[in-house]
C-alpha positions in Angstrom: 37.0 160.7 25.1 37.0 158.8 28.4 35.0 160.2 31.3 37.3 161.1 34.2 36.4 159.7 37.5 36.2 161.9 40.6 39.2 162.1 42.8 39.2 159.9 45.9 39.2 163.0 48.2 36.1 164.4 46.4 34.1 161.2 46.7 34.8 160.5 50.4 31.9 162.6 51.7 29.6 161.2 49.0 30.7 157.7 49.8 30.1 158.2 53.5 26.7 159.8 52.9 25.6 157.0 50.5 26.8 154.2 52.8 25.1 155.9 55.8 21.8 156.4 54.0 21.8 152.8 52.7 22.5 151.5 56.2 19.8 153.6 57.7 17.1 152.7 55.2 18.1 149.1 54.4 15.3 147.5 56.4 12.6 149.8 54.8 14.1 149.1 51.3 14.2 145.4 51.8 10.7 145.3 53.1 9.4 147.3 50.2 11.3 145.3 47.7 10.1 142.0 49.3 6.4 143.0 48.7 7.2 144.4 45.3 9.0 141.2 44.1 7.2 138.6 46.2 10.4 136.8 47.1 13.0 137.4 49.8 15.9 136.4 47.5 14.7 138.6 44.7 14.3 141.5 47.2 17.9 141.0 48.4 19.1 140.9 44.8 17.2 144.1 44.0 18.7 145.8 47.1 22.2 144.8 46.1 21.6 145.9 42.5 20.2 149.3 43.8 23.4 149.8 45.9 25.6 149.0 42.9 23.7 151.4 40.7 23.9 154.2 43.3 27.6 153.5 43.8 28.1 153.9 40.0 26.6 157.4 40.3 28.5 158.3 43.5 29.6 161.6 42.0 25.9 162.7 41.8 25.2 162.2 45.5 26.3 165.7 46.5 23.8 167.1 44.0 20.9 165.0 45.2 18.4 167.1 47.3 16.5 164.1 48.7 18.9 161.2 49.0 16.3 158.9 50.5 13.9 159.4 47.6 16.8 159.0 45.1 17.8 155.7 46.7 14.2 154.5 46.8 13.6 155.4 43.1 16.7 153.4 42.1 15.7 150.5 44.4 12.1 150.5 42.9 13.5 150.4 39.4 15.8 147.5 40.3 12.8 145.7 42.0 10.7 146.2 38.9 13.4 144.8 36.7 13.8 141.7 38.9 10.1 141.3 39.2 9.7 141.2 35.5 12.4 138.7 35.2 10.9 136.6 37.9 7.5 136.7 36.2 9.1 135.5 33.0 10.5 132.6 35.0 6.9 132.0 36.3 7.9 132.1 39.9 5.3 131.4 42.5 3.7 134.3 44.3 4.6 135.5 47.7 5.5 132.4 49.9 4.6 132.2 53.5 7.4 133.7 55.5 8.4 133.0 59.1 8.8 136.7 59.6 5.0 137.3 59.2 4.1 135.6 62.5 2.1 137.4 65.1 3.1 137.8 68.7 -0.3 136.8 70.0 -0.2 134.1 72.7 -3.7 132.8 71.9 -3.5 130.2 69.2 -6.9 131.1 67.8 -5.9 134.8 67.6 -2.7 133.8 66.0 -4.5 131.8 63.3 -7.0 134.7 62.7 -4.1 137.1 62.4 -2.3 134.9 59.9 -5.4 134.5 57.8 -5.9 138.3 57.8 -2.2 138.8 56.8 -2.7 136.2 54.0 -5.8 138.0 52.7 -3.8 141.3 52.8 -0.9 139.8 50.8 -3.4 138.3 48.3 -5.1 141.6 48.0 -1.8 143.4 47.4 -1.2 141.1 44.4 -4.4 142.4 43.0 -3.3 146.1 43.1 -2.0 147.7 40.0 1.8 148.1 40.1 1.7 151.8 40.6 -0.8 151.5 43.5 1.3 148.8 45.1 4.4 150.9 44.9 2.8 154.0 46.5 1.2 151.9 49.3 4.6 150.1 50.0 6.6 153.4 50.0 4.0 154.9 52.4 3.6 151.9 54.7 7.0 150.2 54.6 9.1 153.1 53.5 7.4 155.5 55.9 7.7 158.2 53.2 5.6 161.3 52.9 3.5 161.9 49.8 6.0 164.5 48.6 8.9 162.0 49.0 6.9 159.3 47.2 6.3 161.8 44.4 10.0 162.6 44.1 10.9 158.9 44.3 8.5 157.9 41.5 8.8 161.2 39.6 5.1 161.8 39.6 3.0 164.7 41.0 1.8 164.5 44.6 -1.8 164.5 43.5 -1.1 161.4 41.5 0.5 159.8 44.6 -2.6 160.6 46.7 -5.0 159.2 44.0 -3.0 156.0 43.8 -2.9 155.7 47.5 -6.7 156.2 47.8 -7.3 153.6 45.2 -4.9 151.1 46.9 -6.5 151.6 50.3 -10.0 151.2 48.9 -9.1 147.9 47.2 -7.3 146.6 50.2 -10.1 147.6 52.6 -12.7 145.9 50.3 -10.6 142.7 50.2 -10.2 142.6 53.9 -13.9 143.4 54.6 -14.9 140.6 52.2 -12.8 138.2 54.2 -14.2 139.3 57.6 -17.8 139.0 56.5 
């Protein structure tokens, strides 16, 4: 038996709600996916794949209590899939991006800031995947611990534990470079 599609009238509010949410969170999603995949093109592909997956489940949008967490969960899954594919292709790690430049006028300060950002990026690659995801959702996604828990489908206590571990590792990596 073929599954019937929702009528056009019934999906208009869902369509508008989904499009609006994606437009509102696109920057956060793309930034999170960039750090998750390590490549701008892969992040854009993951974002597009996430939108397509959400669009395929448009009829569920009205039932979703936290649309932002739902979208982030789908985007993270798409990013994980692309990251695994990229690793199989043996892509290089996070390239230097023009967008990572500092606004400092002093060239010495600019170099120091770029070195610190490079250490942070390197340290992020040393995080376990689940720590990296929590850190990125909190920092780039500006999500609460409850929202992160909903997006990852894990208890809030687990989110907090992963965040503490991520922050500890990142702090240690940055302090080692400053010493």
